[in-house]
A tleap script that builds the chain and sets N, CA, C and O, in Angstrom:
source leaprc.protein.ff14SB
mol = sequence {
  NMET ARG SER ALA SER PRO SER PRO LEU CYS
  GLU LEU PRO GLU PRO PRO GLY GLY THR GLY
  ARG TYR ALA GLY GLY THR ARG SER VAL VAL
  THR VAL ALA GLY ASP ILE ALA ALA HIE PRO
  ASP THR THR VAL CYS GLU THR ALA GLN ARG
  THR GLY LEU PRO GLN SER GLN VAL SER GLY
  ALA VAL ALA ARG LEU ARG GLY ALA GLY SER
  VAL GLU THR ALA PRO ASP PRO ALA ASP ARG
  ARG ARG THR LEU VAL ARG PRO SER PRO VAL
  ALA SER ALA ARG VAL THR ALA VAL ARG ALA
  ALA GLY SER SER LYS VAL GLU GLU ALA LEU
  ALA ARG ALA LEU GLY GLU GLU GLY ALA GLU
  ARG LEU PRO GLU VAL THR ARG ALA VAL GLU
  VAL LEU ALA ARG HIE LEU ALA VAL ARG PRO
  GLY CHIE
}
set mol.1.N position { -126.402 226.768 -14.452 }
set mol.1.CA position { -127.469 227.725 -14.674 }
set mol.1.C position { -128.733 227.207 -14.013 }
set mol.1.O position { -129.062 226.029 -14.147 }
set mol.2.N position { -129.434 228.056 -13.314 }
set mol.2.CA position { -130.646 227.655 -12.612 }
set mol.2.C position { -131.832 227.744 -13.552 }
set mol.2.O position { -131.920 228.651 -14.379 }
set mol.3.N position { -132.744 226.791 -13.416 }
set mol.3.CA position { -133.935 226.818 -14.243 }
set mol.3.C position { -134.923 227.829 -13.672 }
set mol.3.O position { -134.849 228.191 -12.498 }
set mol.4.N position { -135.846 228.277 -14.513 }
set mol.4.CA position { -136.817 229.283 -14.097 }
set mol.4.C position { -137.768 228.749 -13.036 }
set mol.4.O position { -138.194 229.492 -12.152 }
set mol.5.N position { -138.098 227.478 -13.115 }
set mol.5.CA position { -139.000 226.914 -12.116 }
set mol.5.C position { -138.445 225.579 -11.650 }
set mol.5.O position { -137.864 224.843 -12.447 }
set mol.6.N position { -138.614 225.250 -10.366 }
set mol.6.CA position { -138.076 224.005 -9.857 }
set mol.6.C position { -138.826 222.802 -10.402 }
set mol.6.O position { -139.970 222.902 -10.845 }
set mol.7.N position { -138.151 221.666 -10.358 }
set mol.7.CA position { -138.778 220.418 -10.761 }
set mol.7.C position { -139.946 220.115 -9.845 }
set mol.7.O position { -139.854 220.382 -8.646 }
set mol.8.N position { -141.061 219.560 -10.364 }
set mol.8.CA position { -142.187 219.239 -9.504 }
set mol.8.C position { -141.803 218.283 -8.379 }
set mol.8.O position { -142.444 218.291 -7.328 }
set mol.9.N position { -140.772 217.460 -8.575 }
set mol.9.CA position { -140.365 216.535 -7.525 }
set mol.9.C position { -139.627 217.241 -6.402 }
set mol.9.O position { -139.480 216.684 -5.315 }
set mol.10.N position { -139.155 218.470 -6.648 }
set mol.10.CA position { -138.366 219.191 -5.654 }
set mol.10.C position { -139.142 220.306 -4.976 }
set mol.10.O position { -138.594 220.983 -4.106 }
set mol.11.N position { -140.379 220.518 -5.338 }
set mol.11.CA position { -141.139 221.614 -4.778 }
set mol.11.C position { -141.626 221.295 -3.378 }
set mol.11.O position { -142.042 220.174 -3.085 }
set mol.12.N position { -141.567 222.305 -2.516 }
set mol.12.CA position { -142.201 222.225 -1.215 }
set mol.12.C position { -143.510 222.974 -1.319 }
set mol.12.O position { -143.589 223.956 -2.057 }
set mol.13.N position { -144.532 222.553 -0.614 }
set mol.13.CA position { -145.780 223.296 -0.675 }
set mol.13.C position { -145.602 224.678 -0.062 }
set mol.13.O position { -144.744 224.890 0.795 }
set mol.14.N position { -146.415 225.594 -0.508 }
set mol.14.CA position { -146.398 226.957 0.020 }
set mol.14.C position { -146.719 226.915 1.510 }
set mol.14.O position { -147.703 226.295 1.914 }
set mol.15.N position { -145.885 227.580 2.343 }
set mol.15.CA position { -146.171 227.570 3.770 }
set mol.15.C position { -147.392 228.434 4.083 }
set mol.15.O position { -147.736 229.322 3.303 }
set mol.16.N position { -148.047 228.182 5.213 }
set mol.16.CA position { -149.169 229.029 5.597 }
set mol.16.C position { -148.704 230.480 5.687 }
set mol.16.O position { -147.672 230.759 6.296 }
set mol.17.N position { -149.444 231.391 5.098 }
set mol.17.CA position { -149.064 232.799 5.129 }
set mol.17.C position { -148.121 233.196 4.012 }
set mol.17.O position { -147.772 234.371 3.901 }
set mol.18.N position { -147.694 232.253 3.176 }
set mol.18.CA position { -146.821 232.562 2.048 }
set mol.18.C position { -145.348 232.552 2.405 }
set mol.18.O position { -144.985 232.613 3.580 }
set mol.19.N position { -144.502 232.476 1.388 }
set mol.19.CA position { -143.059 232.397 1.610 }
set mol.19.C position { -142.476 233.714 2.086 }
set mol.19.O position { -141.426 233.711 2.729 }
set mol.20.N position { -143.109 234.827 1.800 }
set mol.20.CA position { -142.597 236.123 2.222 }
set mol.20.C position { -142.578 236.291 3.729 }
set mol.20.O position { -141.922 237.194 4.249 }
set mol.21.N position { -143.282 235.441 4.420 }
set mol.21.CA position { -143.366 235.508 5.876 }
set mol.21.C position { -142.088 235.010 6.543 }
set mol.21.O position { -141.848 235.319 7.711 }
set mol.22.N position { -141.267 234.251 5.830 }
set mol.22.CA position { -140.074 233.633 6.393 }
set mol.22.C position { -138.831 234.041 5.620 }
set mol.22.O position { -138.878 234.222 4.403 }
set mol.23.N position { -137.707 234.186 6.340 }
set mol.23.CA position { -136.430 234.482 5.683 }
set mol.23.C position { -135.901 233.221 5.015 }
set mol.23.O position { -136.098 232.121 5.532 }
set mol.24.N position { -135.241 233.360 3.891 }
set mol.24.CA position { -134.627 232.216 3.221 }
set mol.24.C position { -135.582 231.546 2.256 }
set mol.24.O position { -136.775 231.849 2.227 }
set mol.25.N position { -135.042 230.633 1.466 }
set mol.25.CA position { -135.847 229.951 0.467 }
set mol.25.C position { -136.009 228.481 0.768 }
set mol.25.O position { -135.650 227.996 1.841 }
set mol.26.N position { -136.555 227.792 -0.201 }
set mol.26.CA position { -136.839 226.366 -0.062 }
set mol.26.C position { -135.570 225.566 0.197 }
set mol.26.O position { -135.570 224.651 1.021 }
set mol.27.N position { -134.495 225.902 -0.499 }
set mol.27.CA position { -133.247 225.151 -0.336 }
set mol.27.C position { -132.748 225.235 1.105 }
set mol.27.O position { -132.300 224.234 1.664 }
set mol.28.N position { -132.824 226.418 1.706 }
set mol.28.CA position { -132.362 226.549 3.093 }
set mol.28.C position { -133.260 225.755 4.040 }
set mol.28.O position { -132.777 225.196 5.024 }
set mol.29.N position { -134.558 225.701 3.753 }
set mol.29.CA position { -135.470 224.928 4.601 }
set mol.29.C position { -135.113 223.447 4.542 }
set mol.29.O position { -135.078 222.771 5.571 }
set mol.30.N position { -134.850 222.946 3.348 }
set mol.30.CA position { -134.489 221.536 3.187 }
set mol.30.C position { -133.151 221.254 3.879 }
set mol.30.O position { -132.997 220.227 4.540 }
set mol.31.N position { -132.193 222.158 3.727 }
set mol.31.CA position { -130.887 221.992 4.363 }
set mol.31.C position { -131.028 221.965 5.879 }
set mol.31.O position { -130.452 221.105 6.544 }
set mol.32.N position { -131.794 222.905 6.424 }
set mol.32.CA position { -131.990 222.977 7.879 }
set mol.32.C position { -132.741 221.745 8.377 }
set mol.32.O position { -132.388 221.191 9.418 }
set mol.33.N position { -133.761 221.312 7.659 }
set mol.33.CA position { -134.519 220.122 8.071 }
set mol.33.C position { -133.608 218.896 8.125 }
set mol.33.O position { -133.697 218.101 9.061 }
set mol.34.N position { -132.743 218.741 7.140 }
set mol.34.CA position { -131.813 217.618 7.133 }
set mol.34.C position { -130.834 217.676 8.283 }
set mol.34.O position { -130.516 216.655 8.892 }
set mol.35.N position { -130.352 218.882 8.581 }
set mol.35.CA position { -129.410 219.030 9.683 }
set mol.35.C position { -130.080 218.723 11.025 }
set mol.35.O position { -129.490 218.061 11.878 }
set mol.36.N position { -131.296 219.198 11.208 }
set mol.36.CA position { -132.017 218.935 12.461 }
set mol.36.C position { -132.316 217.442 12.602 }
set mol.36.O position { -132.236 216.895 13.701 }
set mol.37.N position { -132.655 216.791 11.505 }
set mol.37.CA position { -132.902 215.341 11.559 }
set mol.37.C position { -131.636 214.591 11.954 }
set mol.37.O position { -131.693 213.606 12.690 }
set mol.38.N position { -130.493 215.063 11.461 }
set mol.38.CA position { -129.221 214.403 11.771 }
set mol.38.C position { -128.677 214.785 13.143 }
set mol.38.O position { -127.882 214.045 13.724 }
set mol.39.N position { -129.104 215.944 13.667 }
set mol.39.CA position { -128.604 216.444 14.954 }
set mol.39.C position { -129.774 216.921 15.813 }
set mol.39.O position { -129.926 218.124 16.024 }
set mol.40.N position { -130.604 216.002 16.311 }
set mol.40.CA position { -131.732 216.439 17.138 }
set mol.40.C position { -131.233 217.123 18.412 }
set mol.40.O position { -130.107 216.900 18.856 }
set mol.41.N position { -132.093 217.955 18.983 }
set mol.41.CA position { -131.753 218.732 20.178 }
set mol.41.C position { -130.551 219.629 19.912 }
set mol.41.O position { -129.606 219.679 20.699 }
set mol.42.N position { -130.607 220.328 18.797 }
set mol.42.CA position { -129.579 221.271 18.394 }
set mol.42.C position { -130.111 222.683 18.569 }
set mol.42.O position { -131.277 222.873 18.916 }
set mol.43.N position { -129.269 223.665 18.333 }
set mol.43.CA position { -129.696 225.064 18.400 }
set mol.43.C position { -129.606 225.690 17.016 }
set mol.43.O position { -128.971 225.145 16.114 }
set mol.44.N position { -130.245 226.834 16.862 }
set mol.44.CA position { -130.167 227.564 15.599 }
set mol.44.C position { -128.712 227.916 15.299 }
set mol.44.O position { -128.262 227.783 14.161 }
set mol.45.N position { -127.985 228.358 16.304 }
set mol.45.CA position { -126.580 228.733 16.117 }
set mol.45.C position { -125.743 227.525 15.651 }
set mol.45.O position { -124.943 227.645 14.723 }
set mol.46.N position { -125.930 226.375 16.293 }
set mol.46.CA position { -125.174 225.173 15.897 }
set mol.46.C position { -125.527 224.752 14.473 }
set mol.46.O position { -124.652 224.354 13.705 }
set mol.47.N position { -126.804 224.839 14.125 }
set mol.47.CA position { -127.228 224.485 12.767 }
set mol.47.C position { -126.605 225.449 11.761 }
set mol.47.O position { -126.156 225.028 10.695 }
set mol.48.N position { -126.575 226.723 12.089 }
set mol.48.CA position { -125.954 227.708 11.197 }
set mol.48.C position { -124.475 227.391 11.005 }
set mol.48.O position { -123.964 227.484 9.888 }
set mol.49.N position { -123.788 227.021 12.069 }
set mol.49.CA position { -122.367 226.690 11.962 }
set mol.49.C position { -122.142 225.467 11.085 }
set mol.49.O position { -121.234 225.455 10.253 }
set mol.50.N position { -122.965 224.437 11.266 }
set mol.50.CA position { -122.784 223.207 10.486 }
set mol.50.C position { -123.133 223.395 9.021 }
set mol.50.O position { -122.454 222.854 8.148 }
set mol.51.N position { -124.188 224.160 8.738 }
set mol.51.CA position { -124.666 224.290 7.359 }
set mol.51.C position { -124.003 225.418 6.593 }
set mol.51.O position { -124.004 225.423 5.362 }
set mol.52.N position { -123.430 226.385 7.324 }
set mol.52.CA position { -122.848 227.539 6.664 }
set mol.52.C position { -123.876 228.592 6.275 }
set mol.52.O position { -123.533 229.579 5.624 }
set mol.53.N position { -125.131 228.396 6.664 }
set mol.53.CA position { -126.178 229.370 6.372 }
set mol.53.C position { -126.145 230.484 7.420 }
set mol.53.O position { -125.755 230.249 8.563 }
set mol.54.N position { -126.552 231.693 7.033 }
set mol.54.CA position { -126.646 232.761 8.027 }
set mol.54.C position { -127.683 232.392 9.096 }
set mol.54.O position { -128.675 231.721 8.810 }
set mol.55.N position { -127.437 232.836 10.315 }
set mol.55.CA position { -128.329 232.511 11.421 }
set mol.55.C position { -129.757 232.970 11.138 }
set mol.55.O position { -130.708 232.300 11.540 }
set mol.56.N position { -129.922 234.106 10.451 }
set mol.56.CA position { -131.267 234.601 10.137 }
set mol.56.C position { -132.016 233.637 9.218 }
set mol.56.O position { -133.222 233.448 9.374 }
set mol.57.N position { -131.304 233.020 8.251 }
set mol.57.CA position { -131.950 232.045 7.365 }
set mol.57.C position { -132.320 230.789 8.134 }
set mol.57.O position { -133.388 230.221 7.910 }
set mol.58.N position { -131.457 230.349 9.034 }
set mol.58.CA position { -131.750 229.162 9.839 }
set mol.58.C position { -132.960 229.444 10.724 }
set mol.58.O position { -133.850 228.602 10.842 }
set mol.59.N position { -133.000 230.614 11.343 }
set mol.59.CA position { -134.149 230.973 12.186 }
set mol.59.C position { -135.440 230.983 11.371 }
set mol.59.O position { -136.466 230.476 11.826 }
set mol.60.N position { -135.394 231.553 10.177 }
set mol.60.CA position { -136.575 231.568 9.308 }
set mol.60.C position { -136.995 230.171 8.897 }
set mol.60.O position { -138.185 229.858 8.866 }
set mol.61.N position { -136.010 229.323 8.580 }
set mol.61.CA position { -136.318 227.943 8.185 }
set mol.61.C position { -136.931 227.176 9.351 }
set mol.61.O position { -137.877 226.411 9.166 }
set mol.62.N position { -136.389 227.381 10.559 }
set mol.62.CA position { -136.941 226.716 11.741 }
set mol.62.C position { -138.382 227.177 11.969 }
set mol.62.O position { -139.251 226.366 12.290 }
set mol.63.N position { -138.633 228.469 11.806 }
set mol.63.CA position { -139.998 228.978 11.970 }
set mol.63.C position { -140.943 228.342 10.955 }
set mol.63.O position { -142.067 227.972 11.294 }
set mol.64.N position { -140.488 228.219 9.721 }
set mol.64.CA position { -141.309 227.605 8.672 }
set mol.64.C position { -141.552 226.122 8.979 }
set mol.64.O position { -142.676 225.636 8.846 }
set mol.65.N position { -140.500 225.405 9.389 }
set mol.65.CA position { -140.639 223.989 9.717 }
set mol.65.C position { -141.534 223.793 10.939 }
set mol.65.O position { -142.313 222.843 11.004 }
set mol.66.N position { -141.414 224.689 11.889 }
set mol.66.CA position { -142.258 224.613 13.087 }
set mol.66.C position { -143.719 224.856 12.727 }
set mol.66.O position { -144.612 224.168 13.222 }
set mol.67.N position { -143.954 225.838 11.863 }
set mol.67.CA position { -145.313 226.117 11.410 }
set mol.67.C position { -145.934 224.958 10.647 }
set mol.67.O position { -147.149 224.765 10.674 }
set mol.68.N position { -145.094 224.192 9.970 }
set mol.68.CA position { -145.578 223.030 9.219 }
set mol.68.C position { -145.709 221.793 10.097 }
set mol.68.O position { -146.229 220.769 9.655 }
set mol.69.N position { -145.239 221.883 11.338 }
set mol.69.CA position { -145.324 220.726 12.233 }
set mol.69.C position { -144.184 219.743 12.065 }
set mol.69.O position { -144.272 218.613 12.545 }
set mol.70.N position { -143.104 220.150 11.388 }
set mol.70.CA position { -141.985 219.244 11.149 }
set mol.70.C position { -140.990 219.206 12.294 }
set mol.70.O position { -140.342 218.186 12.528 }
set mol.71.N position { -140.867 220.338 13.020 }
set mol.71.CA position { -139.948 220.403 14.154 }
set mol.71.C position { -140.669 221.017 15.345 }
set mol.71.O position { -141.717 221.647 15.209 }
set mol.72.N position { -140.080 220.816 16.505 }
set mol.72.CA position { -140.577 221.475 17.705 }
set mol.72.C position { -139.388 222.077 18.431 }
set mol.72.O position { -138.250 221.645 18.248 }
set mol.73.N position { -139.661 223.073 19.252 }
set mol.73.CA position { -138.608 223.720 20.016 }
set mol.73.C position { -138.944 223.623 21.498 }
set mol.73.O position { -140.107 223.528 21.889 }
set mol.74.N position { -137.889 223.651 22.313 }
set mol.74.CA position { -138.063 223.580 23.772 }
set mol.74.C position { -136.852 224.206 24.435 }
set mol.74.O position { -135.753 224.179 23.880 }
set mol.75.N position { -137.048 224.772 25.626 }
set mol.75.CA position { -135.889 225.314 26.346 }
set mol.75.C position { -134.914 224.196 26.699 }
set mol.75.O position { -135.324 223.078 27.010 }
set mol.76.N position { -133.627 224.508 26.647 }
set mol.76.CA position { -132.590 223.563 27.031 }
set mol.76.C position { -132.639 223.411 28.554 }
set mol.76.O position { -132.464 224.401 29.264 }
set mol.77.N position { -132.873 222.199 29.078 }
set mol.77.CA position { -132.956 222.033 30.527 }
set mol.77.C position { -131.654 222.395 31.250 }
set mol.77.O position { -131.676 222.772 32.421 }
set mol.78.N position { -130.529 222.281 30.553 }
set mol.78.CA position { -129.237 222.599 31.168 }
set mol.78.C position { -128.950 224.101 31.161 }
set mol.78.O position { -128.218 224.594 32.019 }
set mol.79.N position { -129.516 224.822 30.210 }
set mol.79.CA position { -129.299 226.262 30.099 }
set mol.79.C position { -130.559 226.869 29.509 }
set mol.79.O position { -130.728 226.885 28.290 }
set mol.80.N position { -131.433 227.361 30.352 }
set mol.80.CA position { -132.747 227.851 29.933 }
set mol.80.C position { -132.673 229.003 28.930 }
set mol.80.O position { -133.689 229.351 28.328 }
set mol.81.N position { -131.496 229.602 28.736 }
set mol.81.CA position { -131.360 230.686 27.758 }
set mol.81.C position { -131.321 230.143 26.335 }
set mol.81.O position { -131.604 230.871 25.383 }
set mol.82.N position { -130.975 228.877 26.189 }
set mol.82.CA position { -130.874 228.254 24.861 }
set mol.82.C position { -132.180 227.562 24.506 }
set mol.82.O position { -132.886 227.051 25.376 }
set mol.83.N position { -132.486 227.553 23.226 }
set mol.83.CA position { -133.662 226.838 22.730 }
set mol.83.C position { -133.180 225.689 21.861 }
set mol.83.O position { -132.378 225.882 20.947 }
set mol.84.N position { -133.670 224.505 22.150 }
set mol.84.CA position { -133.310 223.321 21.376 }
set mol.84.C position { -134.360 223.069 20.294 }
set mol.84.O position { -135.551 223.309 20.493 }
set mol.85.N position { -133.895 222.586 19.160 }
set mol.85.CA position { -134.777 222.256 18.043 }
set mol.85.C position { -134.625 220.773 17.771 }
set mol.85.O position { -133.512 220.250 17.726 }
set mol.86.N position { -135.752 220.097 17.589 }
set mol.86.CA position { -135.730 218.654 17.300 }
set mol.86.C position { -136.849 218.324 16.321 }
set mol.86.O position { -137.831 219.059 16.225 }
set mol.87.N position { -136.701 217.211 15.589 }
set mol.87.CA position { -137.804 216.785 14.718 }
set mol.87.C position { -139.042 216.512 15.565 }
set mol.87.O position { -138.940 216.018 16.688 }
set mol.88.N position { -140.187 216.831 15.029 }
set mol.88.CA position { -141.440 216.568 15.728 }
set mol.88.C position { -141.648 215.067 15.823 }
set mol.88.O position { -141.473 214.358 14.832 }
set mol.89.N position { -142.023 214.563 17.009 }
set mol.89.CA position { -142.219 213.119 17.140 }
set mol.89.C position { -143.460 212.611 16.404 }
set mol.89.O position { -143.563 211.426 16.085 }
set mol.90.N position { -144.389 213.514 16.141 }
set mol.90.CA position { -145.626 213.135 15.446 }
set mol.90.C position { -145.745 213.998 14.198 }
set mol.90.O position { -145.645 215.223 14.267 }
set mol.91.N position { -145.957 213.363 13.076 }
set mol.91.CA position { -146.118 214.107 11.830 }
set mol.91.C position { -147.481 214.791 11.816 }
set mol.91.O position { -148.504 214.165 12.093 }
set mol.92.N position { -147.485 216.079 11.491 }
set mol.92.CA position { -148.743 216.816 11.383 }
set mol.92.C position { -149.483 216.356 10.132 }
set mol.92.O position { -148.927 215.648 9.293 }
set mol.93.N position { -150.729 216.764 10.020 }
set mol.93.CA position { -151.519 216.419 8.831 }
set mol.93.C position { -150.849 216.984 7.586 }
set mol.93.O position { -150.864 216.349 6.532 }
set mol.94.N position { -150.256 218.183 7.700 }
set mol.94.CA position { -149.594 218.809 6.555 }
set mol.94.C position { -148.350 218.023 6.149 }
set mol.94.O position { -148.118 217.794 4.961 }
set mol.95.N position { -147.547 217.610 7.134 }
set mol.95.CA position { -146.348 216.827 6.834 }
set mol.95.C position { -146.739 215.494 6.201 }
set mol.95.O position { -146.109 215.055 5.239 }
set mol.96.N position { -147.762 214.859 6.729 }
set mol.96.CA position { -148.242 213.596 6.167 }
set mol.96.C position { -148.677 213.782 4.716 }
set mol.96.O position { -148.395 212.939 3.864 }
set mol.97.N position { -149.370 214.894 4.439 }
set mol.97.CA position { -149.812 215.166 3.069 }
set mol.97.C position { -148.626 215.405 2.143 }
set mol.97.O position { -148.626 214.935 1.005 }
set mol.98.N position { -147.607 216.136 2.624 }
set mol.98.CA position { -146.419 216.392 1.808 }
set mol.98.C position { -145.706 215.083 1.506 }
set mol.98.O position { -145.295 214.840 0.372 }
set mol.99.N position { -145.562 214.237 2.527 }
set mol.99.CA position { -144.893 212.946 2.310 }
set mol.99.C position { -145.672 212.085 1.324 }
set mol.99.O position { -145.079 211.436 0.462 }
set mol.100.N position { -146.993 212.075 1.446 }
set mol.100.CA position { -147.817 211.285 0.530 }
set mol.100.C position { -147.689 211.806 -0.896 }
set mol.100.O position { -147.596 211.021 -1.840 }
set mol.101.N position { -147.684 213.120 -1.054 }
set mol.101.CA position { -147.545 213.707 -2.392 }
set mol.101.C position { -146.194 213.349 -2.986 }
set mol.101.O position { -146.098 213.007 -4.165 }
set mol.102.N position { -145.152 213.427 -2.168 }
set mol.102.CA position { -143.812 213.066 -2.651 }
set mol.102.C position { -143.730 211.612 -3.020 }
set mol.102.O position { -143.120 211.253 -4.028 }
set mol.103.N position { -144.344 210.764 -2.208 }
set mol.103.CA position { -144.342 209.331 -2.459 }
set mol.103.C position { -145.057 209.014 -3.766 }
set mol.103.O position { -144.575 208.206 -4.560 }
set mol.104.N position { -146.213 209.652 -3.993 }
set mol.104.CA position { -146.958 209.367 -5.223 }
set mol.104.C position { -146.169 209.853 -6.437 }
set mol.104.O position { -146.225 209.229 -7.497 }
set mol.105.N position { -145.421 210.978 -6.294 }
set mol.105.CA position { -144.620 211.472 -7.411 }
set mol.105.C position { -143.476 210.517 -7.720 }
set mol.105.O position { -143.121 210.329 -8.883 }
set mol.106.N position { -142.897 209.912 -6.689 }
set mol.106.CA position { -141.835 208.935 -6.904 }
set mol.106.C position { -142.404 207.721 -7.637 }
set mol.106.O position { -141.800 207.222 -8.587 }
set mol.107.N position { -143.570 207.249 -7.192 }
set mol.107.CA position { -144.193 206.111 -7.870 }
set mol.107.C position { -144.534 206.439 -9.314 }
set mol.107.O position { -144.383 205.593 -10.195 }
set mol.108.N position { -144.997 207.671 -9.565 }
set mol.108.CA position { -145.288 208.082 -10.945 }
set mol.108.C position { -144.021 208.051 -11.792 }
set mol.108.O position { -144.043 207.587 -12.932 }
set mol.109.N position { -142.909 208.550 -11.230 }
set mol.109.CA position { -141.639 208.554 -11.967 }
set mol.109.C position { -141.162 207.130 -12.228 }
set mol.109.O position { -140.676 206.820 -13.316 }
set mol.110.N position { -141.304 206.265 -11.221 }
set mol.110.CA position { -140.901 204.868 -11.414 }
set mol.110.C position { -141.768 204.189 -12.471 }
set mol.110.O position { -141.259 203.434 -13.300 }
set mol.111.N position { -143.071 204.453 -12.448 }
set mol.111.CA position { -143.977 203.862 -13.434 }
set mol.111.C position { -143.605 204.309 -14.846 }
set mol.111.O position { -143.617 203.508 -15.781 }
set mol.112.N position { -143.273 205.596 -14.994 }
set mol.112.CA position { -142.845 206.091 -16.319 }
set mol.112.C position { -141.551 205.402 -16.750 }
set mol.112.O position { -141.401 205.021 -17.911 }
set mol.113.N position { -140.612 205.243 -15.807 }
set mol.113.CA position { -139.328 204.618 -16.142 }
set mol.113.C position { -139.502 203.151 -16.526 }
set mol.113.O position { -138.818 202.657 -17.422 }
set mol.114.N position { -140.406 202.463 -15.859 }
set mol.114.CA position { -140.629 201.037 -16.145 }
set mol.114.C position { -141.442 200.825 -17.417 }
set mol.114.O position { -141.290 199.806 -18.090 }
set mol.115.N position { -142.297 201.777 -17.744 }
set mol.115.CA position { -143.147 201.646 -18.921 }
set mol.115.C position { -144.256 200.629 -18.701 }
set mol.115.O position { -144.326 199.976 -17.660 }
set mol.116.N position { -145.107 200.511 -19.687 }
set mol.116.CA position { -146.247 199.593 -19.577 }
set mol.116.C position { -145.806 198.153 -19.405 }
set mol.116.O position { -146.425 197.399 -18.654 }
set mol.117.N position { -144.739 197.765 -20.094 }
set mol.117.CA position { -144.290 196.367 -20.011 }
set mol.117.C position { -143.716 196.027 -18.641 }
set mol.117.O position { -143.640 194.850 -18.289 }
set mol.118.N position { -143.309 197.031 -17.854 }
set mol.118.CA position { -142.760 196.767 -16.528 }
set mol.118.C position { -143.714 197.108 -15.397 }
set mol.118.O position { -143.313 197.112 -14.233 }
set mol.119.N position { -144.965 197.394 -15.716 }
set mol.119.CA position { -145.938 197.840 -14.706 }
set mol.119.C position { -146.118 196.824 -13.580 }
set mol.119.O position { -146.338 197.205 -12.431 }
set mol.120.N position { -146.026 195.553 -13.900 }
set mol.120.CA position { -146.218 194.535 -12.848 }
set mol.120.C position { -145.066 194.532 -11.840 }
set mol.120.O position { -145.216 194.014 -10.733 }
set mol.121.N position { -143.922 195.106 -12.213 }
set mol.121.CA position { -142.766 195.164 -11.307 }
set mol.121.C position { -142.772 196.414 -10.420 }
set mol.121.O position { -141.914 196.549 -9.548 }
set mol.122.N position { -143.728 197.329 -10.628 }
set mol.122.CA position { -143.755 198.582 -9.880 }
set mol.122.C position { -143.758 198.374 -8.365 }
set mol.122.O position { -142.971 199.034 -7.686 }
set mol.123.N position { -144.590 197.503 -7.792 }
set mol.123.CA position { -144.547 197.330 -6.326 }
set mol.123.C position { -143.178 196.867 -5.825 }
set mol.123.O position { -142.700 197.342 -4.795 }
set mol.124.N position { -142.552 195.950 -6.545 }
set mol.124.CA position { -141.237 195.440 -6.136 }
set mol.124.C position { -140.170 196.537 -6.230 }
set mol.124.O position { -139.341 196.676 -5.331 }
set mol.125.N position { -140.192 197.306 -7.308 }
set mol.125.CA position { -139.213 198.378 -7.479 }
set mol.125.C position { -139.438 199.472 -6.438 }
set mol.125.O position { -138.478 200.027 -5.902 }
set mol.126.N position { -140.690 199.782 -6.154 }
set mol.126.CA position { -141.000 200.785 -5.126 }
set mol.126.C position { -140.461 200.347 -3.774 }
set mol.126.O position { -139.865 201.151 -3.057 }
set mol.127.N position { -140.660 199.085 -3.416 }
set mol.127.CA position { -140.119 198.572 -2.140 }
set mol.127.C position { -138.592 198.651 -2.130 }
set mol.127.O position { -137.992 198.985 -1.108 }
set mol.128.N position { -137.971 198.347 -3.257 }
set mol.128.CA position { -136.503 198.408 -3.337 }
set mol.128.C position { -136.002 199.842 -3.141 }
set mol.128.O position { -134.994 200.061 -2.469 }
set mol.129.N position { -136.695 200.804 -3.719 }
set mol.129.CA position { -136.311 202.213 -3.549 }
set mol.129.C position { -136.498 202.627 -2.091 }
set mol.129.O position { -135.679 203.372 -1.554 }
set mol.130.N position { -137.561 202.157 -1.447 }
set mol.130.CA position { -137.786 202.469 -0.026 }
set mol.130.C position { -136.664 201.901 0.838 }
set mol.130.O position { -136.206 202.560 1.772 }
set mol.131.N position { -136.219 200.680 0.532 }
set mol.131.CA position { -135.105 200.077 1.274 }
set mol.131.C position { -133.835 200.901 1.047 }
set mol.131.O position { -133.103 201.193 1.992 }
set mol.132.N position { -133.584 201.268 -0.191 }
set mol.132.CA position { -132.414 202.075 -0.513 }
set mol.132.C position { -132.461 203.415 0.235 }
set mol.132.O position { -131.454 203.837 0.804 }
set mol.133.N position { -133.592 204.071 0.240 }
set mol.133.CA position { -133.735 205.353 0.940 }
set mol.133.C position { -133.473 205.185 2.431 }
set mol.133.O position { -132.837 206.038 3.050 }
set mol.134.N position { -133.953 204.103 3.005 }
set mol.134.CA position { -133.740 203.844 4.431 }
set mol.134.C position { -132.249 203.672 4.730 }
set mol.134.O position { -131.762 204.157 5.752 }
set mol.135.N position { -131.529 202.992 3.852 }
set mol.135.CA position { -130.107 202.760 4.065 }
set mol.135.C position { -129.267 204.011 3.808 }
set mol.135.O position { -128.186 204.159 4.377 }
set mol.136.N position { -129.757 204.907 2.956 }
set mol.136.CA position { -129.008 206.119 2.643 }
set mol.136.C position { -129.356 207.285 3.540 }
set mol.136.O position { -128.658 208.299 3.543 }
set mol.137.N position { -130.432 207.153 4.305 }
set mol.137.CA position { -130.875 208.255 5.184 }
set mol.137.C position { -129.838 208.512 6.257 }
set mol.137.O position { -129.211 207.590 6.777 }
set mol.138.N position { -129.672 209.782 6.576 }
set mol.138.CA position { -128.755 210.177 7.653 }
set mol.138.C position { -129.390 209.805 8.975 }
set mol.138.O position { -130.538 210.154 9.246 }
set mol.139.N position { -128.636 209.096 9.794 }
set mol.139.CA position { -129.148 208.697 11.109 }
set mol.139.C position { -128.663 209.682 12.161 }
set mol.139.O position { -127.527 210.153 12.095 }
set mol.140.N position { -129.522 209.997 13.139 }
set mol.140.CA position { -129.088 210.899 14.209 }
set mol.140.C position { -127.809 210.380 14.865 }
set mol.140.O position { -127.672 209.187 15.133 }
set mol.141.N position { -126.886 211.292 15.116 }
set mol.141.CA position { -125.637 210.924 15.778 }
set mol.141.C position { -124.548 210.438 14.845 }
set mol.141.O position { -123.456 210.095 15.299 }
set mol.142.N position { -124.825 210.402 13.531 }
set mol.142.CA position { -123.818 209.915 12.570 }
set mol.142.C position { -123.461 211.001 11.591 }
set mol.142.O position { -122.632 210.786 10.707 }
savepdb mol mol.pdb
quit
């Protein structure tokens, strides 16, 4: 059963112009972003095939990610009719803010889990979670 409102740790900020401007929801945006990170220089069609999402949802998610500065698009040099999608090499101010907000929420959750008696261990536990995230992250080409 789905909850009425998403967890604060899972929320994406409202895109410029509102969510009604783009097809699909937050889950499809996260799915598409993960697929593009794992398969840079991909197409909307290839992403739709891998994720099982309708092409219209993938196109909407790409538009939303592009508007947020998370991905960029370029013509395929081998076939100018195709458009390639790749993660943006530089994080936009909005992406940086989203990452910072997510990071602070993770630290808040860790601080609550550790309690007052474990507060001195927060920096060490935070570093350990960062190492774990790095090892669990999907690498391009894998």
